[in-house]
C-alpha positions in Angstrom: -30.4 -57.2 1.4 -28.2 -55.5 3.9 -29.6 -52.4 5.6 -27.0 -49.6 5.6 -27.1 -46.5 7.8 -24.8 -43.5 7.1 -23.5 -41.1 9.7 -22.0 -37.9 8.2 -22.0 -34.2 8.7 -22.6 -33.1 5.1 -25.3 -34.1 2.5 -22.7 -34.5 -0.2 -21.3 -37.6 1.5 -24.9 -39.0 1.6 -25.4 -38.4 -2.1 -22.0 -39.9 -2.9 -22.7 -43.1 -0.8 -26.2 -43.3 -2.4 -24.6 -43.2 -5.9 -22.2 -46.0 -4.9 -25.1 -48.2 -3.5 -27.0 -47.8 -6.8 -24.1 -49.5 -8.5 -23.7 -52.1 -5.8 -26.2 -54.9 -5.4 -27.3 -56.1 -1.9 -27.6 -52.9 0.0 -30.5 -50.7 1.1 -29.8 -47.2 2.5 -32.2 -47.0 5.4 -31.2 -43.5 6.6 -28.7 -40.7 7.0 -27.9 -39.3 10.5 -26.2 -36.0 11.2 -22.9 -37.2 12.6 -22.4 -34.1 14.8 -25.2 -35.3 17.1 -25.7 -38.4 19.3 -27.0 -41.2 17.1 -27.7 -43.9 19.8 -31.5 -43.6 19.6 -31.7 -43.9 15.8 -29.2 -46.8 15.8 -31.3 -48.7 18.3 -34.4 -47.9 16.3 -33.1 -48.8 12.9 -30.8 -51.7 13.8 -28.8 -51.6 10.5 -26.6 -54.4 9.3 -23.9 -52.0 8.2 -23.0 -48.6 9.6 -20.8 -46.2 7.6 -19.3 -43.3 9.5 -17.7 -40.4 7.7 -14.6 -38.9 9.3 -16.4 -35.5 9.2 -14.8 -32.2 10.2 -14.4 -33.3 13.8 -12.5 -36.5 14.4 -14.0 -36.5 17.9 -17.5 -36.6 16.4 -16.5 -39.5 14.2 -15.0 -41.5 17.1 -18.0 -40.8 19.2 -20.3 -42.2 16.5 -18.1 -45.3 16.1 -18.4 -46.0 19.8 -22.2 -45.5 19.7 -22.5 -47.9 16.7 -20.4 -50.5 18.5 -22.5 -50.2 21.6 -26.0 -50.0 20.0 -25.5 -52.3 17.1 -22.8 -54.8 18.0 -23.9 -57.2 15.3 -23.3 -54.6 12.5 -20.3 -54.1 10.4 -19.0 -50.6 11.1 -16.9 -48.8 8.4 -15.1 -45.5 8.7 -14.7 -43.5 5.5 -11.7 -41.2 5.9 -9.5 -38.8 3.9 -6.4 -39.6 5.8 -4.9 -42.9 6.8 -2.2 -42.1 9.3 -1.6 -44.9 11.7 -2.6 -43.1 14.9 -5.9 -42.2 13.4 -6.5 -45.7 12.1 -5.7 -47.1 15.5 -8.1 -44.7 17.2 -10.9 -45.8 14.7 -10.4 -49.5 15.4 -10.3 -48.9 19.2 -13.6 -47.0 18.9 -15.2 -49.9 17.2 -14.6 -49.7 13.4 -14.6 -53.0 11.6 -12.7 -51.5 8.7 -11.3 -48.2 7.6 -11.7 -47.2 3.9 -9.9 -44.3 2.2 -12.0 -41.8 0.4 -9.5 -41.8 -2.5 -10.9 -45.2 -3.8 -13.0 -45.1 -6.9 -16.7 -45.2 -6.2 -17.1 -48.6 -8.0 -14.2 -49.9 -5.9 -15.9 -48.6 -2.8 -19.0 -50.5 -3.6 -16.9 -53.7 -4.1 -15.1 -53.1 -0.8 -18.3 -52.6 1.1 -19.7 -55.9 -0.3 -16.6 -57.9 0.4 -16.0 -56.5 3.9 -19.6 -57.3 4.9 -19.3 -60.7 3.3 -16.3 -61.4 5.5 -14.0 -61.8 2.5 -11.6 -59.1 3.5 -9.7 -59.3 6.7 -6.9 -56.8 7.4 -4.7 -56.8 10.4 -3.6 -53.2 11.3 0.1 -52.6 11.2 1.8 -52.9 14.6 2.1 -49.5 16.3 5.7 -48.2 15.7 6.1 -47.2 19.3 5.4 -50.8 20.4 7.3 -52.6 17.7 10.1 -53.4 20.1 7.8 -54.2 23.0 6.2 -57.5 21.9 4.0 -57.6 25.0 2.8 -54.0 24.8 -1.0 -54.1 24.2 -1.4 -50.3 23.5 -2.2 -48.6 20.3 0.0 -45.8 19.0 -2.3 -43.1 20.4 -2.6 -44.8 23.8 1.1 -45.2 24.0 1.6 -41.5 23.0 -0.8 -40.3 25.7 0.7 -42.6 28.3 4.2 -41.2 27.6 2.9 -37.7 28.1 1.2 -38.7 31.3 4.3 -40.5 32.6 6.2 -37.3 32.1 3.9 -35.5 34.5 1.6 -33.7 32.0 -2.0 -33.0 32.9 -4.9 -34.1 30.7 -5.3 -30.5 29.6 -1.7 -30.2 28.6 -1.8 -33.5 26.7 -5.0 -32.4 24.9 -3.4 -29.2 23.7 -0.3 -30.9 22.6 -2.1 -33.5 20.5 -4.9 -31.2 19.4 -7.7 -33.4 20.9 -10.3 -32.8 23.6 -9.6 -33.7 27.3 -12.5 -36.2 27.0 -10.5 -38.0 24.3 -7.4 -38.1 26.5 -9.5 -39.5 29.4 -11.0 -42.1 27.1 -7.6 -43.3 25.9 -6.2 -43.3 29.5 -9.2 -45.4 30.7 -8.4 -47.9 27.9 -4.8 -47.9 28.9 -5.5 -48.6 32.5 -7.7 -51.5 31.5 -5.2 -53.0 29.1 -2.3 -52.7 31.5 -4.3 -54.0 34.5 -3.6 -50.9 36.6 -5.9 -48.8 38.7 -4.7 -45.2 38.1 -2.4 -42.7 36.4 0.4 -43.3 39.0 0.5 -47.1 38.4 0.3 -46.6 34.6 3.2 -44.1 34.7 5.2 -46.6 36.8 4.5 -49.3 34.2 5.7 -47.0 31.4 9.0 -46.2 33.2 9.7 -49.8 34.2 9.1 -51.0 30.7 11.1 -48.3 29.0 8.1 -46.9 27.2 9.2 -43.3 28.0 12.0 -41.8 25.9 15.4 -42.0 27.6 15.9 -38.2 27.7 12.5 -37.8 29.4 13.3 -40.4 32.0 16.5 -38.5 32.8 14.6 -35.2 33.0 12.1 -36.7 35.5 
């Protein structure tokens, strides 16, 4: 019996998942946590085998909960339930620690089957290669990281990037930190230089700079 913990910001999601689990053998719902608040303490206390995170009203909340689940329960399968499957969002979810991303459009019975097969290790899906890196075989960045790096390389501040992409400055800082680590650089200047040297910045932007 796999112990499943749900992180969501609305009880309707909890009721929907509970209904799914009633039709899916092998799972026990051990709790529901309000996804708008830090969940680290409860994750450490309950130590679930499966963590299901709803995308919620705030994507930043969902990403924060995914990161907490990855840190506090590294052994657990962490699934994101989401209403939209655009590539940048999926990349962000995997970067934050999701094991799988499942669309809310699937039928409840199919959702139960997906949960069981993902946890059993029967489903392995490699995310599509970020479009922006498709012609850069050695580029390790996700779509969102590449997008933020391009803005930074053009001289935009974290605040300007956050407003442009409709995210928080903390999210921008998080992605830049990941970018520095992946590229093996120490700071924004070195990352920007890497972007220009490897033609990751649009040609018109390079001319403008």
